[in-house]
C-alpha positions in Angstrom: -18.9 75.2 81.0 -18.5 71.6 81.7 -20.6 70.7 78.7 -18.3 72.6 76.3 -15.2 71.0 77.8 -16.7 67.5 77.3 -17.5 68.4 73.6 -13.9 69.4 73.0 -12.6 66.2 74.5 -15.0 64.2 72.5 -13.9 65.9 69.3 -10.2 65.3 70.0 -10.6 61.7 71.2 -12.4 60.5 68.1 -9.1 59.3 66.3 -7.7 59.9 62.9 -9.6 61.4 59.9 -9.8 59.5 56.6 -7.4 62.0 54.9 -4.8 61.5 57.6 -4.9 57.7 57.1 -4.7 58.0 53.3 -1.7 60.3 53.5 0.0 58.0 56.0 -0.6 54.9 53.8 0.8 56.9 50.7 4.0 57.8 52.6 4.4 54.3 53.8 3.9 52.9 50.3 6.4 55.3 48.8 9.0 54.3 51.5 8.5 50.6 50.9 8.8 51.0 47.1 12.1 52.9 47.6 13.3 50.1 49.9 12.4 47.4 47.4 14.4 49.3 44.7 17.4 49.6 46.9 17.2 45.8 47.6 17.2 45.0 43.9 20.3 47.1 43.3 22.0 45.5 46.2 21.2 42.0 44.9 22.6 42.9 41.5 25.8 44.4 43.1 26.2 41.1 45.1 26.0 39.1 41.9 28.5 41.3 40.1 30.9 41.1 43.1 30.5 37.3 43.3 31.3 37.0 39.5 34.4 39.2 39.8 35.6 37.2 42.8 35.2 33.9 41.0 36.9 35.3 37.9 39.9 36.5 40.1 40.1 33.0 41.6 40.2 31.4 38.1 42.9 33.9 37.0 45.0 33.3 40.1 44.7 29.5 39.6 45.8 29.8 36.0 48.7 32.2 36.9 50.0 29.7 39.5 50.0 27.0 36.9 51.9 29.1 34.4 54.4 30.1 37.2 55.1 26.5 38.0 55.6 25.3 34.5 59.1 24.7 33.2 60.7 27.8 31.5 60.9 26.1 28.1 57.2 25.3 28.1 56.1 28.9 28.6 57.4 30.4 25.4 56.2 33.8 24.2 52.7 33.6 22.7 52.6 36.7 20.4 49.1 37.6 21.8 46.4 36.2 24.0 45.8 32.5 23.8 42.5 31.1 24.8 42.1 28.4 27.4 39.0 26.2 27.7 35.9 28.1 29.0 35.3 27.6 32.8 31.9 27.4 34.3 30.7 28.5 37.6 28.5 25.6 38.8 26.1 25.9 41.7 25.4 22.7 43.6 21.7 21.9 44.1 20.2 20.2 47.1 19.1 17.2 44.9 22.7 16.4 44.1 22.8 18.1 40.6 24.4 21.3 39.6 23.4 24.4 37.6 25.8 26.5 35.5 25.4 30.1 36.4 28.1 31.8 34.4 30.7 30.9 31.7 34.2 32.5 32.1 36.5 32.8 29.1 40.2 32.4 30.1 43.1 33.6 28.0 46.8 34.3 28.7 49.7 36.1 27.0 53.4 35.5 27.5 56.0 38.1 26.3 59.7 38.3 26.7 60.8 41.2 28.9 64.5 40.3 28.9 65.0 37.3 26.6 66.3 34.2 28.4 65.9 36.0 31.8 62.4 37.3 32.4 58.9 36.9 30.8 55.7 38.8 31.5 52.6 36.7 32.0 49.1 38.2 31.7 46.0 36.1 32.5 42.6 37.6 31.5 39.2 36.2 32.5 36.1 37.7 30.9 32.4 37.0 31.3 29.1 38.6 30.4 26.8 39.9 33.0 23.0 39.3 32.9 22.4 42.7 31.3 24.8 42.0 28.4 27.8 43.9 29.9 31.1 42.2 29.3 33.5 42.4 32.2 37.0 41.1 32.7 39.8 40.6 35.3 43.4 40.7 34.3 46.2 39.4 36.5 49.9 40.1 35.5 53.2 38.8 36.8 56.8 38.6 35.8 58.5 35.2 35.6 62.2 34.8 36.3 64.2 32.0 34.6 65.1 30.2 37.8 66.2 27.1 35.8 68.9 29.0 33.9 68.2 27.4 30.5 
């Protein structure tokens, strides 16, 4: 009786079989592959978000300039007018910089109520790495506070 009991203990105390190890490694590999895929999508999403944030900051800066200009200098444009292209430069440790993305800036000014109010639209567009063109548009109304 004692001998059969020892045989059962020996059989269960031997460890994992080869098939159990292979299945476990397969499951682990599948999980790590899925995790790597999720990481790639998260990095792309972070890039897209950073580009949209930078474009919004460029649009806000241009809108503030147009809001502060004299009323006579912001005449209606009859469509979008292109500003110089802005670049998103990354500062490198060695003191140089690397251009990551070019942003195309344009604006449009239209009369809402002639001599009283004008609508100002600022559009910033750029192309993502995959070729998708994206844009951010900022709109505002400018009141003739100068009375001219």
